[in-house]
PAPAFI-474141 format. One record per residue: x negated, y, z negated of N, C-alpha, C in turn; residue in one letter. Coordinates in pm, whole numbers, padded with zeros to 5 digits, always signed. Layout:
// residues N
XYZXYZXYZa ...
END
This chain:
// residues 259
-00084-00120+00000+00000+00000+00000-00088+00124+00000m -00058+00217+00090-00129+00345+00091-00063+00436-00011d -00136+00469-00116-00080+00552-00223-00083+00701-00191l -00147+00738-00081-00151+00878-00043-00240+00963-00131g -00344+00904-00187-00433+00978-00278-00559+01029-00210l -00575+00999-00084-00692+01046-00011-00700+01198-00015e -00813+01250-00066-00833+01394-00072-00772+01463-00192g -00696+01390-00274-00640+01451-00395-00750+01474-00498r -00724+01566-00589-00821+01598-00694-00757+01565-00829r -00830+01488-00909-00775+01438-01035-00865+01475-01152a -00801+01514-01262-00867+01527-01392-00827+01406-01474i -00925+01330-01519-00898+01212-01600-00966+01230-01736v -00885+01237-01840-00937+01257-01975-00968+01121-02039c -01062+01122-02130-01104+00998-02194-01167+00902-02096g -01242+00956-01999-01289+00875-01886-01423+00807-01908a -01478+00815-02028-01611+00758-02050-01607+00609-02079s -01489+00554-02110-01483+00413-02146-01340+00365-02132r -01323+00233-02143-01192+00172-02156-01094+00206-02047g -00972+00235-02088-00865+00262-01992-00894+00385-01908m -00946+00491-01969-00975+00613-01894-01079+00590-01787g -01181+00514-01819-01285+00481-01721-01225+00402-01605r -01144+00302-01636-01082+00221-01532-00989+00305-01444a -00916+00399-01505-00828+00487-01429-00909+00573-01333i -01017+00632-01382-01101+00717-01298-01156+00640-01179a -01206+00520-01204-01263+00439-01096-01155+00397-00996l -01036+00367-01044-00927+00328-00954-00882+00444-00868t -00866+00562-00926-00825+00679-00847-00931+00714-00743l -01059+00702-00781-01166+00728-00685-01161+00626-00571a -01135+00500-00604-01126+00397-00501-01010+00423-00406a -00907+00490-00454-00791+00523-00370-00812+00652-00292e -00928+00717-00307-00961+00832-00225-00961+00966-00295g -00938+00969-00427-00933+01095-00499-01072+01137-00545a -01096+01268-00548-01212+01324-00617-01175+01335-00764a -01265+01294-00851-01231+01286-00993-01321+01375-01078v -01258+01444-01170-01329+01517-01275-01311+01436-01403t -01422+01391-01458-01420+01298-01570-01446+01373-01700l -01359+01356-01796-01364+01433-01920-01373+01339-02040v -01465+01368-02129-01476+01303-02259-01581+01380-02338a -01607+01339-02460-01706+01410-02540-01848+01358-02519r -01862+01234-02475-01992+01170-02461-02044+01191-02319d -02133+01289-02300-02181+01322-02166-02258+01207-02104l -02338+01137-02182-02415+01027-02126-02327+00919-02067g -02223+00880-02140-02130+00778-02090-02052+00830-01969a -02016+00958-01971-01948+01016-01856-02034+01013-01732l -02160+01047-01748-02250+01047-01632-02265+00907-01574e -02266+00806-01659-02271+00668-01611-02146+00634-01530e -02030+00673-01580-01905+00648-01508-01901+00723-01376t -01945+00849-01377-01947+00928-01255-02039+00866-01151a -02156+00822-01194-02250+00759-01101-02191+00632-01042a -02122+00554-01125-02060+00431-01077-01949+00462-00976l -01868+00565-01006-01762+00603-00913-01819+00647-00778a -01924+00725-00782-01985+00771-00656-02045+00654-00579r -02111+00562-00651-02175+00449-00584-02072+00354-00522a -01962+00333-00593-01861+00238-00544-01775+00296-00432r -01747+00425-00439-01645+00481-00352-01694+00591-00259t -01808+00653-00293-01855+00767-00216-01777+00894-00242g -01690+00892-00341-01608+01009-00372-01679+01101-00471r -01637+01226-00470-01690+01322-00566-01646+01283-00707e -01740+01284-00801-01711+01253-00940-01793+01346-01027a -01725+01434-01100-01792+01538-01178-01766+01514-01326v -01870+01493-01408-01850+01477-01552-01844+01612-01623p -01753+01624-01718-01743+01744-01801-01729+01699-01946v -01832+01722-02025-01825+01689-02167-01741+01795-02238a -01635+01752-02305-01543+01848-02364-01465+01785-02479a -01430+01869-02574-01338+01834-02682-01204+01898-02648d -01105+01820-02618-00978+01872-02568-00901+01955-02670l -00942+01951-02796-00874+02035-02895-00928+02178-02898t -01028+02207-02816-01091+02339-02814-01051+02416-02689r -01001+02538-02708-00957+02620-02595-01068+02639-02492d -01188+02672-02539-01296+02701-02445-01337+02578-02365e -01325+02459-02425-01358+02337-02353-01252+02306-02247d -01127+02330-02280-01022+02309-02179-01041+02403-02060r -01082+02526-02088-01106+02619-01977-01222+02571-01889r -01323+02513-01951-01436+02463-01871-01393+02349-01779r -01300+02267-01824-01251+02159-01739-01184+02217-01614i -01103+02319-01633-01033+02377-01519-01124+02468-01436f -01233+02511-01492-01335+02576-01409-01397+02474-01313d -01416+02352-01363-01475+02246-01280-01376+02193-01177a -01248+02194-01211-01143+02145-01120-01025+02241-01129c -01033+02355-01059-00933+02460-01078-00796+02430-01016p -00789+02334-00925-00661+02308-00857-00634+02158-00855a -00614+02097-00972-00591+01952-00974-00454+01915-00918p -00451+01804-00847-00325+01744-00804-00274+01644-00907d -00367+01591-00985-00338+01484-01080-00402+01519-01214i -00326+01497-01321-00380+01510-01456-00343+01384-01533l -00443+01315-01583-00421+01199-01669-00464+01236-01810v -00367+01251-01898-00394+01279-02039-00417+01147-02111n -00537+01129-02160-00573+01004-02226-00680+01037-02329n -00670+00976-02445-00770+01003-02547-00751+00915-02667g -00844+00926-02758-00841+00844-02878-00732+00889-02974g -00712+00807-03074-00617+00839-03178-00681+00833-03314g -00599+00836-03415-00647+00825-03552-00645+00679-03597m -00735+00641-03686-00735+00503-03735-00611+00474-03817p -00575+00345-03829-00458+00309-03908-00480+00338-04056p -00370+00346-04128-00380+00371-04271-00242+00384-04333g -00241+00427-04457-00118+00448-04534-00093+00599-04540d +00026+00642-04498+00053+00786-04492+00042+00853-04628f +00053+00776-04735+00040+00833-04869-00100+00887-04896r -00195+00839-04817-00334+00881-04836-00372+01000-04748d -00280+01047-04666-00315+01151-04569-00267+01288-04618w -00358+01383-04620-00319+01518-04659-00275+01597-04535d -00235+01721-04559-00184+01804-04449-00289+01822-04338r -00414+01837-04377-00519+01858-04277-00530+01739-04182a -00514+01619-04236-00523+01500-04151-00405+01495-04053r -00286+01529-04102-00170+01533-04013-00189+01637-03902w -00237+01754-03938-00259+01858-03838-00363+01814-03735i -00469+01749-03781-00571+01701-03688-00514+01598-03591a -00429+01509-03641-00369+01408-03555-00275+01468-03453g -00192+01561-03495-00100+01628-03403-00177+01709-03299v -00284+01775-03343-00367+01853-03251-00427+01763-03143d -00479+01648-03184-00546+01557-03091-00448+01489-02996m -00338+01437-03049-00253+01347-02971-00131+01415-02909m -00098+01538-02953+00017+01607-02896-00020+01744-02838m -00079+01831-02920-00100+01968-02876-00205+01980-02767l -00315+01905-02777-00419+01913-02673-00366+01868-02537a -00295+01754-02527-00238+01719-02397-00136+01822-02346p -00057+01878-02435+00039+01981-02392-00035+02101-02335i -00145+02141-02397-00224+02252-02344-00282+02219-02207e -00326+02096-02187-00375+02055-02055-00263+02063-01952m -00145+02020-01989-00029+02030-01899-00001+02176-01866i -00005+02261-01967+00023+02404-01944-00072+02463-01841r -00198+02426-01848-00296+02480-01755-00282+02424-01614l -00214+02311-01599-00206+02244-01469-00077+02269-01392a +00037+02281-01461+00165+02265-01392+00199+02377-01294v +00169+02500-01326+00211+02607-01237+00140+02599-01102d +00011+02567-01104-00060+02549-00980-00008+02432-00901g +00023+02324-00969+00080+02207-00901+00212+02245-00832m +00296+02315-00906+00424+02355-00849+00409+02447-00728g +00316+02539-00736+00294+02631-00624+00244+02557-00500a +00165+02452-00520+00111+02375-00408+00206+02266-00359r +00310+02237-00436+00410+02140-00392+00373+01995-00416g +00277+01971-00504+00244+01832-00541+00177+01832-00677f +00222+01743-00763+00157+01725-00892+00201+01596-00957g +00105+01529-01018+00134+01406-01091+00063+01413-01226r +00141+01409-01332+00087+01409-01468+00126+01277-01533i +00028+01208-01586+00053+01082-01655-00010+01090-01794v +00072+01070-01895+00024+01065-02033+00006+00920-02074n -00114+00885-02117-00136+00753-02175-00107+00766-02324i +00001+00707-02367+00040+00719-02508+00023+00583-02576v +00129+00525-02624+00117+00398-02696+00254+00334-02706s +00254+00203-02720+00380+00134-02744+00446+00182-02873r +00370+00249-02959+00424+00294-03087+00537+00394-03071s +00550+00459-02955+00662+00552-02937+00793+00477-02915v +00784+00347-02879+00903+00263-02864+00915+00162-02978k +00803+00125-03034+00798+00021-03135+00704+00065-03247n +00749+00158-03333+00660+00216-03433+00603+00112-03529p +00477+00133-03563+00408+00046-03657+00371+00129-03780q +00399+00076-03897+00385+00154-04020+00245+00210-04038a +00143+00130-04005+00006+00175-04028-00040+00279-03925e +00043+00301-03821+00010+00396-03715+00103+00517-03719m +00138+00561-03839+00239+00666-03854+00200+00794-03782a +00071+00830-03785+00027+00950-03714+00051+00938-03565l +00016+00824-03508+00038+00801-03366+00187+00798-03334s +00265+00730-03419+00410+00725-03398+00467+00866-03380n +00428+00955-03470+00485+01088-03473+00431+01178-03361a +00298+01186-03352+00237+01280-03258+00262+01240-03113a +00245+01113-03080+00265+01071-02942+00412+01077-02902r +00502+01050-02996+00645+01067-02966+00678+01212-02936s +00611+01304-03007+00631+01446-02978+00587+01483-02838g +00473+01427-02793+00427+01452-02657+00526+01399-02555l +00578+01280-02577+00675+01221-02483+00802+01306-02478v +00850+01351-02594+00971+01433-02597+00950+01565-02523a +00837+01629-02548+00806+01753-02477+00801+01729-02326f +00731+01624-02286+00713+01596-02144+00845+01566-02075s +00935+01499-02145+01064+01464-02086+01144+01589-02052s +01145+01685-02143+01217+01809-02115+01155+01888-02001g +01023+01896-01999+00955+01973-01895+00966+01906-01759l +00961+01774-01756+00961+01702-01629+01080+01737-01543a +01194+01757-01603+01316+01785-01527+01318+01926-01469r +01232+02012-01520+01219+02146-01464+01125+02149-01344q +01045+02043-01326+00938+02045-01227+00960+01956-01107l +01046+01856-01120+01052+01752-01017+01100+01806-00883v +01179+01912-00882+01223+01969-00754+01107+02029-00675a +00995+02056-00743+00875+02106-00676+00772+01994-00654r +00820+01869-00662+00736+01752-00638+00623+01740-00741n +00656+01778-00864+00565+01759-00977+00634+01666-01076v +00571+01556-01108+00631+01459-01199+00545+01442-01324t +00611+01404-01432+00542+01370-01557+00597+01237-01606i +00510+01141-01623+00549+01011-01675+00451+00966-01783n +00492+00866-01857+00413+00816-01968+00389+00667-01952n +00267+00624-01979+00235+00482-01981+00212+00441-02126v +00277+00334-02168+00274+00289-02306+00201+00155-02313l +00070+00156-02332-00002+00030-02337+00031-00048-02465p +00037-00180-02450+00042-00266-02566-00100-00303-02606g -00122-00429-02635-00257-00472-02675-00341-00487-02547i -00437-00399-02530-00523-00397-02413-00666-00424-02459i -00737-00508-02385-00875-00541-02420-00965-00424-02383d -00975-00330-02474-01050-00207-02452-01133-00175-02576s -01223-00079-02561-01304-00038-02675-01217+00014-02790a -01111+00085-02755-01022+00138-02859-00952+00025-02934a -00914-00080-02861-00847-00193-02927-00942-00266-03022q -01066-00283-02979-01164-00347-03066-01185-00264-03193h -01192-00131-03177-01209-00044-03295-01088-00053-03386a -00968-00061-03327-00846-00071-03407-00844-00200-03488h -00883-00309-03426-00883-00437-03498-00989-00435-03608v -01102-00373-03583-01202-00359-03690-01145-00281-03808r -01069-00174-03777-01007-00097-03886-00906-00182-03962d -00827-00262-03891-00729-00348-03957-00799-00451-04045l -00911-00504-03997-00986-00600-04077-01036-00536-04206a -01083-00412-04196-01131-00341-04314-01015-00314-04411h -00898-00277-04358-00782-00247-04443-00732-00370-04517m -00728-00483-04447-00662-00602-04499-00755-00702-04565t -00886-00692-04538-00980-00791-04589-00984-00918-04507g -00909-00922-04398-00911-01038-04310-01025-01027-04211r -01056-01137-04145-01164-01134-04048-01117-01073-03916s -01212-01008-03849-01186-00952-03717-01134-01059-03622y -01200-01174-03618-01164-01278-03521-01023-01330-03544d -00983-01343-03669-00849-01396-03697-00741-01298-03653s -00765-01168-03676-00667-01068-03633-00660-01062-03481i -00776-01065-03415-00778-01060-03268-00702-01179-03209w -00728-01298-03261-00661-01418-03210-00511-01414-03239a -00474-01367-03355-00333-01359-03393-00257-01264-03301e -00319-01151-03267-00251-01055-03181-00230-01111-03040r -00330-01181-02990-00314-01243-02858-00206-01351-02862a -00209-01436-02964-00112-01545-02972+00030-01493-02991a +00045-01379-03057+00177-01324-03084+00241-01255-02965g +00164-01230-02860+00219-01165-02741+00281-01270-02649n +00395-01241-02587+00455-01339-02496+00362-01385-02385p +00271-01296-02341+00177-01334-02236+00061-01418-02289a +00049-01427-02421-00057-01505-02488-00197-01454-02454k -00207-01325-02432-00337-01267-02401-00331-01116-02423r -00446-01054-02417-00455-00909-02414-00444-00863-02268f -00391-00745-02249-00391-00686-02116-00530-00639-02077g -00546-00613-01949-00674-00569-01895-00665-00421-01860d -00777-00350-01876-00775-00206-01847-00739-00178-01701v -00774-00269-01610-00739-00248-01470-00588-00254-01447e -00517-00328-01531-00371-00332-01519-00310-00197-01555e -00367-00132-01656-00323+00004-01688-00358+00099-01574i -00478+00088-01522-00524+00177-01415-00436+00166-01292a -00396+00045-01256-00311+00026-01138-00174+00090-01159a -00122+00080-01281+00006+00143-01313-00004+00294-01298t -00110+00351-01351-00131+00496-01343-00145+00538-01197v -00220+00463-01118-00240+00499-00977-00107+00505-00904a -00016+00413-00932+00114+00419-00866+00191+00544-00909f +00193+00575-01038+00261+00696-01084+00203+00821-01018f +00074+00818-00985+00008+00933-00924+00033+00943-00774c +00091+00842-00716+00100+00834-00570+00215+00917-00514s +00211+00937-00383+00323+01005-00317+00446+00916-00312h +00430+00786-00335+00543+00693-00338+00628+00711-00463k +00576+00777-00564+00643+00784-00694+00707+00920-00720a +00735+00995-00616+00787+01130-00634+00927+01138-00691g +01002+01027-00689+01139+01026-00742+01145+00961-00880f +01028+00945-00942+01018+00886-01076+00959+00992-01168i +01035+01034-01266+00983+01133-01361+01051+01116-01495t +00985+01165-01600+01035+01159-01738+01055+01016-01785a +00975+00924-01731+00987+00783-01768+00870+00741-01856q +00897+00642-01941+00795+00584-02028+00792+00434-02003s +00683+00389-01941+00673+00249-01899+00582+00171-01993l +00639+00069-02054+00561-00022-02136+00479-00115-02048l +00351-00126-02079+00264-00226-02016+00210-00309-02132v +00289-00408-02173+00263-00473-02302+00283-00623-02300d +00292-00684-02182+00309-00829-02176+00443-00877-02228g +00542-00786-02235+00675-00824-02284+00689-00823-02434g +00596-00760-02504+00596-00764-02650+00713-00688-02712d +00757-00582-02644+00872-00505-02696+01000-00585-02671y +01075-00608-02776+01192-00696-02766+01323-00623-02739r +01323-00490-02736+01447-00418-02717+01493-00414-02572g +01618-00373-02551+01672-00362-02415+01636-00230-02350l +01619-00124-02430+01600+00010-02374+01474+00073-02429f 
END
């Protein structure tokens, strides 16, 4: 399928590893020039070099902290007219909300809700004026299936989805869409870190938790980062212009609800 991404320009956040890295490489393979964003410049440069070697496409690394105004401006200086914005980034470790003070809540909301909203704000008007835009937020299954130990993610990422849903309906007539991808258990660096945190919290072994999570999924495995990347690439394509304000679970069927 021709996704129509040849010559498009994409900003991919969290592109130094895991799902973000796979998304950047997939969009480049489909013909897009990619601006790669994360805090680790060394890892970004490795991803950019790999994208250029594999695809011959332009790949520009920008080391940035998305919670900082000046860093967000530098990203748009590097890619002033993006056609695609993929909001993706880390979250807060699991824990008990009773242990979190106001500063921790504010930090979580800033990272997982306000920073992506600011990225959207900087992108949407130009997209609308040019008549094409695709925004994809990588959030979490927790917005559909909240987990007690992930209360910060439950709240902040749900806020981003709610904001995006309202805005998406104002933009779709100008061929600008906003959709959300909700990964389940994905074999990524973030998932390994999460399981390590769970092991520390519970006193159980890392291996037992990892095996239990795989066995508990209907697919009996973890998802692959390339499966997330392929989903994002479709949402970014010209074929997906009539899809907006949607939240798609990519979780191996783990969510048991109807809606």
